[in-house]
Structures are given as structure tokens and as C-alpha cells.
C-alpha positions in Angstrom: 88.7 144.3 102.4 93.2 142.7 102.4 93.7 139.8 100.9 95.4 139.2 105.1 91.4 140.6 106.6 92.2 140.2 110.2 95.9 138.5 109.8 98.5 139.8 109.7 100.4 137.1 106.9 97.5 135.7 103.9 99.8 132.7 101.7 97.9 131.3 99.3 98.6 127.4 96.4 97.4 126.0 93.4 95.7 123.0 93.1 98.5 123.1 90.4 101.8 123.7 93.4 99.1 121.2 95.4 100.0 118.3 92.6 103.8 119.4 91.8 104.6 119.2 95.8 102.6 115.6 96.4 104.4 114.6 93.2 108.2 115.9 94.6 107.2 113.6 97.9 106.0 110.5 96.2 109.3 111.4 93.8 111.0 111.5 96.4 110.0 108.3 99.0 108.1 105.8 96.7 107.7 103.4 99.1 104.5 105.4 100.5 102.0 104.1 97.6 103.8 100.5 98.0 103.2 98.1 100.4 103.4 94.5 100.2 104.3 91.3 102.6 108.0 89.9 102.6 106.7 87.7 98.8 106.3 90.0 96.8 108.4 92.9 99.7 111.2 90.7 101.2 112.0 94.5 103.0 112.1 97.4 102.9 113.8 100.0 100.6 113.4 103.2 99.2 111.1 102.2 96.2 109.0 99.6 99.1 107.5 99.3 102.1 108.1 95.7 103.6 104.5 94.3 106.2 103.3 91.3 107.3 101.3 88.5 105.6 98.1 88.0 107.2 97.9 85.2 110.0 95.3 81.9 108.5 95.8 78.4 109.4 97.1 76.3 107.1 98.5 78.8 105.7 101.9 78.7 105.4 103.3 81.8 106.3 100.0 83.7 105.8 98.4 85.0 102.7 100.7 87.3 100.9 100.2 90.5 98.6 100.4 93.3 97.5 98.6 96.6 96.7 100.7 99.2 95.2 99.3 102.8 94.2 99.1 105.5 91.9 100.7 108.8 92.2 97.3 110.8 93.7 95.8 113.8 91.3 93.7 116.3 93.2 91.3 118.6 92.2 90.4 121.6 94.8 87.0 123.6 94.6 85.7 123.7 92.7 84.9 121.4 90.8 86.6 120.4 87.3 87.5 116.6 86.9 84.6 114.8 86.1 83.5 112.7 89.3 81.1 109.7 89.4 78.0 110.7 90.6 78.1 108.7 93.4 80.3 111.5 94.9 79.7 115.6 95.0 82.8 118.1 96.1 81.4 119.7 98.7 82.2 123.3 98.9 85.2 123.5 100.8 86.5 120.6 99.8 88.8 118.7 98.0 88.6 115.2 94.6 90.8 112.4 94.7 91.9 110.2 91.7 94.4 107.7 91.5 94.3 103.8 90.4 95.0 101.4 92.7 96.7 97.4 92.3 95.6 94.5 94.7 98.1 91.3 93.8 97.6 87.9 96.3 99.5 85.7 96.3 97.1 82.3 95.5 99.5 79.4 95.2 98.1 75.8 95.5 98.5 75.0 99.0 100.0 71.4 99.5 98.1 68.5 102.3 99.7 66.8 104.6 98.4 63.7 105.5 99.8 64.1 109.1 98.1 65.0 111.7 99.3 68.6 112.3 102.5 68.9 114.5 103.4 71.6 117.5 107.2 72.8 116.1 106.1 72.9 112.3 107.2 76.0 110.7 104.6 78.4 109.4 106.2 81.5 109.5 108.5 80.8 107.0 106.7 82.7 103.5 107.2 81.1 100.2 108.8 82.9 97.2 106.1 84.0 94.0 107.3 85.5 91.1 105.5 88.8 90.8 103.6 87.3 87.1 102.0 84.3 89.0 100.6 86.9 91.2 96.4 87.3 91.0 95.8 91.2 90.8 93.6 93.3 89.6 93.7 97.0 88.6 91.1 99.3 90.1 89.8 103.4 89.3 89.4 105.4 92.7 87.8 108.5 93.3 88.2 110.4 97.0 86.1 113.1 98.2 87.5 114.9 101.4 89.5 117.7 102.8 92.9 118.9 104.3 93.5 118.7 107.8 95.8 120.7 109.8 98.6 119.1 111.8 102.3 119.1 112.5 104.9 118.4 110.5 108.0 117.0 111.2 109.8 119.5 112.5 106.8 120.7 115.1 105.2 123.5 111.9 101.8 123.3 111.2 101.6 121.2 108.1 98.0 120.6 106.2 97.4 116.7 104.8 94.1 115.0 103.5 90.7 113.9 104.9 89.3 110.9 102.6 84.8 112.0 103.4 84.3 109.0 101.0 85.5 106.6 98.4 83.3 105.6 94.6 85.5 102.5 93.0 83.8 102.5 88.7 82.9 99.5 87.0 82.9 96.8 90.2 79.8 93.9 90.7 78.2 93.0 92.0 77.2 96.3 94.6 78.8 93.8 98.1 82.0 93.3 96.3 81.8 96.9 95.5 81.1 97.9 99.6 83.8 95.6 100.4 86.5 97.1 98.6 85.7 100.3 99.0 85.3 100.0 102.6 89.1 98.6 102.3 90.6 101.2 100.1 88.7 103.8 102.0 91.4 102.3 105.5 94.0 102.4 102.9 93.5 105.4 101.4 93.3 107.5 105.3 96.5 105.5 105.9 98.5 106.7 103.3 97.3 110.3 102.5 97.6 111.0 106.6 101.5 110.0 106.3 102.8 112.9 103.6 102.4 115.8 105.6 103.2 119.0 103.7 104.4 121.8 105.8 102.9 125.2 105.5 106.5 126.7 104.8 107.1 124.8 100.8 103.7 126.4 100.5 105.5 130.1 101.1 107.2 132.4 99.7 109.8 135.3 100.5 110.8 135.4 104.2 107.4 136.3 106.3 106.8 133.0 108.7 104.1 132.2 108.9 101.2 131.0 112.4 98.2 129.6 111.2 95.0 130.8 112.9 92.9 131.0 110.1 92.7 127.5 107.9 93.5 125.8 105.6 91.0 126.4 103.6 90.0 125.7 100.0 88.1 128.1 97.4 88.8 129.0 94.0 91.1 126.0 92.9 93.9 127.7 96.1 94.7 126.2 99.2 94.5 129.3 101.4 95.3 130.1 105.6 96.3 132.9 107.6 98.4 133.5 110.6 100.2 135.8 112.0 
């Protein structure tokens, strides 16, 4: 049977090529991997993404935070990278390994003995050197798959779907579940912004209107179309 099967065009990309594409995207747009509130990231640049602090009564300017991700490393089915026993790589799926650093500004608060005043300015962020931040580093594994989406220009693209997350060596179990819930949401949101046009996966002069796929098998992403 021909590689194209019932379609006219067939493309495939090995996981090494997919990882090279993800590395290129993260190198070109490192802000996709670093997010923080104004005390850590005063403004959005090519390197970092600035977001609001977490509002909380009595904390002037809110709770300051930063999340920094390492470049995701992708393993396509069949599995070749060891996973924690809690995760299994399903047929047609992929796994992702990365590091995550979470930081909070745990500054000591001053208690004002006067009654609260309605005109107090609690919105001005406090600057805080990173060397004084309270941080933790986590090794994170995730399993999921690929999803067909549209790129900025409207052409067919693929992005990553997250189905499960596991953090290595975190106790107690309740804290682990809480962090996994947080990172599940963060990874879903971050990885969905990495959209790889199918034009980046094909070679030659053939255009592709996707009708089948993308599918994962034999350490490759495969797609067929007309």
C-alpha cells in the first residue's frame, strides 16, 4: 500500500525534527517559557511575559510570583524515555519532560495600627531582588497527544494536548496533587501557544490540505491530505 493511502500527499516528521522545531520556537520567543508579576517581570519583553500579581487583602500590590519553564523535550510513541510509574504512554500519544521553577515574593508585611483607609494605595508593586525570592524547582512529566489547530495565517497547524501530569518526588500526596493541578493548567495554556504549521514539516513543492491526522506512530508525526 502506498504511503499516501487514499490521499494524494503524505508527510511525516521524526520526533528529533519536532524537538528541533520546538527548540527553535522557544529560542525565538523565550517569553513563552517565563511568566511573572511586576516585582519579577516589570514589563513584557522578548525574554519574559509580565502578568498581574495575585490580589489578596492586606498584601500591598498583591502576591508577587514567577513561573519559569525549561524547554519541553518530546517523546513520540513508542516510548523511549522512562516515565514515572503513575504515567503510561498510550498508543498514538506523546510524553513531555521539562523543569519548572516557581517563585514567590515572601516579603514581611508591615501591620498598620491605624484603621484601613479607603484611599490607601495597595496597587503599587514592591520591587524584590530575585536572590531573596522563595523558589522551588520541580521535574515534571506529562502525557498527551497532538491536536489539529489553525496557525496565525489560517493554515493547518498542530499543537500539544495534555492529558496527565506527574511531578517527581513531592510529598505529602495532597501537596503533590495540588501542584500537579496547577501545572496541568499552566502546561495546557503554554503548550497551546506553540502552534507548528504543517508547512514547517513538509519538504518539496507539494502543498497539503490536511484530511487525515496528525497521527503519532513509529516515533513520527504523520499526516495525509490533498
